[in-house]
VOBA-842627 format. One record per residue (C-alpha): residue number from 1; residue in three letters; x, y, z. Coordinates in pm, 1 decimal. Example, Ala and Ser with C-alpha at 12.3 -4.5 7.8 and 13.67 -1.06 7.14 Angstrom:
! VOBA-842627
ATOM   nr  rest         X         Y         Z
ATOM    1   ALA    1230.0    -450.0     780.0
ATOM    2   SER    1367.0    -106.0     714.0
//
This chain:
! VOBA-842627
ATOM   nr  rest         X         Y         Z
ATOM    1   MET      -1.6     -18.5       6.0
ATOM    2   ALA     140.1     348.0    -105.0
ATOM    3   GLU     225.0     574.5     178.6
ATOM    4   PHE      10.3     904.0     176.8
ATOM    5   ARG     253.8    1222.6     240.9
ATOM    6   ILE     205.7    1572.7     303.7
ATOM    7   PRO     452.9    1803.5      90.6
ATOM    8   ASP     646.7    2016.2     289.3
ATOM    9   LEU     507.9    2383.9     195.0
ATOM   10   ASN     699.6    2667.8     238.0
ATOM   11   ALA     493.9    2987.3     381.9
ATOM   12   ALA     352.9    3129.0     106.8
ATOM   13   ASP     231.5    2822.0     -49.1
ATOM   14   THR      73.9    2749.3     266.1
ATOM   15   ARG     -90.3    3074.9     260.7
ATOM   16   LEU    -214.1    2998.9     -89.5
ATOM   17   ALA    -331.2    2627.6      13.9
ATOM   18   GLU    -525.3    2806.6     276.4
ATOM   19   PHE    -706.2    3010.7      99.1
ATOM   20   VAL    -804.0    2774.5    -180.7
ATOM   21   PHE    -888.4    2533.9      86.5
ATOM   22   GLU   -1153.0    2838.7     283.3
ATOM   23   PHE   -1304.7    2916.0     -92.9
ATOM   24   VAL   -1392.7    2570.4    -186.1
ATOM   25   GLN   -1516.4    2544.6     162.1
ATOM   26   PHE   -1716.3    2824.2     114.2
ATOM   27   LEU   -1840.8    2694.4    -244.7
ATOM   28   LEU   -1962.6    2369.7     -77.3
ATOM   29   ASP   -2145.7    2527.0     148.8
ATOM   30   ASP   -2390.1    2666.9     -86.4
ATOM   31   ASP   -2613.2    2400.4    -250.0
ATOM   32   ALA   -2659.2    2618.6    -542.3
ATOM   33   ASN   -2319.0    2571.6    -630.4
ATOM   34   LEU   -2383.9    2215.2    -609.6
ATOM   35   THR   -2492.3    1887.0    -859.6
ATOM   36   PRO   -2720.2    1670.2    -707.9
ATOM   37   THR   -2453.6    1388.5    -654.3
ATOM   38   GLY   -2278.6    1695.9    -447.3
ATOM   39   ASN   -1998.6    1787.1    -689.3
ATOM   40   LEU   -1929.5    2149.0    -789.0
ATOM   41   ASN   -2134.3    2257.6   -1086.7
ATOM   42   SER   -1966.3    2438.0   -1403.0
ATOM   43   ALA   -2036.3    2765.4   -1238.6
ATOM   44   ALA   -1886.2    2718.9    -898.1
ATOM   45   LYS   -1560.7    2554.9   -1084.4
ATOM   46   GLN   -1533.8    2866.6   -1282.9
ATOM   47   LYS   -1568.7    3086.9    -983.8
ATOM   48   LEU   -1291.6    2828.6    -850.6
ATOM   49   ARG   -1052.1    2874.7   -1159.0
ATOM   50   GLY   -1075.2    3265.8   -1130.5
ATOM   51   ARG   -1018.5    3271.5    -793.6
ATOM   52   LEU    -716.4    3063.1    -815.0
ATOM   53   GLN    -561.1    3244.6   -1099.7
ATOM   54   GLU    -594.4    3542.6    -887.6
ATOM   55   LEU    -384.1    3404.6    -581.1
ATOM   56   ILE    -164.3    3327.0    -788.5
ATOM   57   ALA    -130.3    3633.2    -962.7
ATOM   58   ALA    -114.8    3762.0    -609.2
ATOM   59   GLU     189.1    3579.9    -540.8
ATOM   60   THR     415.9    3640.8    -842.1
ATOM   61   PRO     678.1    3892.8    -809.8
ATOM   62   GLY     568.8    4228.2    -953.1
ATOM   63   ASP     198.3    4114.8    -982.9
ATOM   64   ALA     -80.1    4208.4    -722.1
ATOM   65   SER      47.2    4194.9    -379.5
ATOM   66   ALA     -56.5    3948.5    -114.8
ATOM   67   ALA    -230.5    4217.4      51.5
ATOM   68   GLU    -462.2    4314.4    -233.1
ATOM   69   ALA    -509.4    3910.6    -290.3
ATOM   70   GLU    -641.9    3908.3      84.3
ATOM   71   GLU    -829.6    4256.2      59.9
ATOM   72   ALA   -1020.0    4088.2    -248.6
ATOM   73   GLU   -1102.1    3761.2     -27.7
ATOM   74   GLU   -1242.8    3918.2     238.3
ATOM   75   SER   -1437.6    4201.6      -9.1
ATOM   76   GLN   -1586.1    3844.2    -167.5
ATOM   77   ASP   -1632.8    3706.4     177.1
ATOM   78   ASP   -1831.4    4039.2     269.7
ATOM   79   GLU   -2039.7    3996.7     -49.8
ATOM   80   ALA   -2130.1    3625.7      26.3
ATOM   81   ALA   -2232.3    3717.4     351.6
ATOM   82   GLU   -2482.1    3970.2     228.5
ATOM   83   VAL   -2598.0    3738.8     -32.7
ATOM   84   ALA   -2658.6    3477.1     229.0
ATOM   85   GLU   -2827.4    3721.1     441.8
ATOM   86   GLU   -3066.4    3821.6     142.4
ATOM   87   LYS   -3152.2    3452.2     112.6
ATOM   88   SER   -3248.2    3424.3     484.0
//
């Protein structure tokens, strides 16, 4: 049986992985983003791809700073909270 090993990540990669994980959890929490079998639908996958591109670009030297990426994520979280309140 193959051994499962978690790779050693540097601080920037760990931070990026945490952002991705949080965004995937956000997408999975909304039933509108899921297929009947519980997978992400096409629109949610596209949102995830777009967010990944933003995060990767923010980590690339000369592009948007990590602070701007974090600010964008907080803004997106605020918008999501407003939408959730409207649905309630």
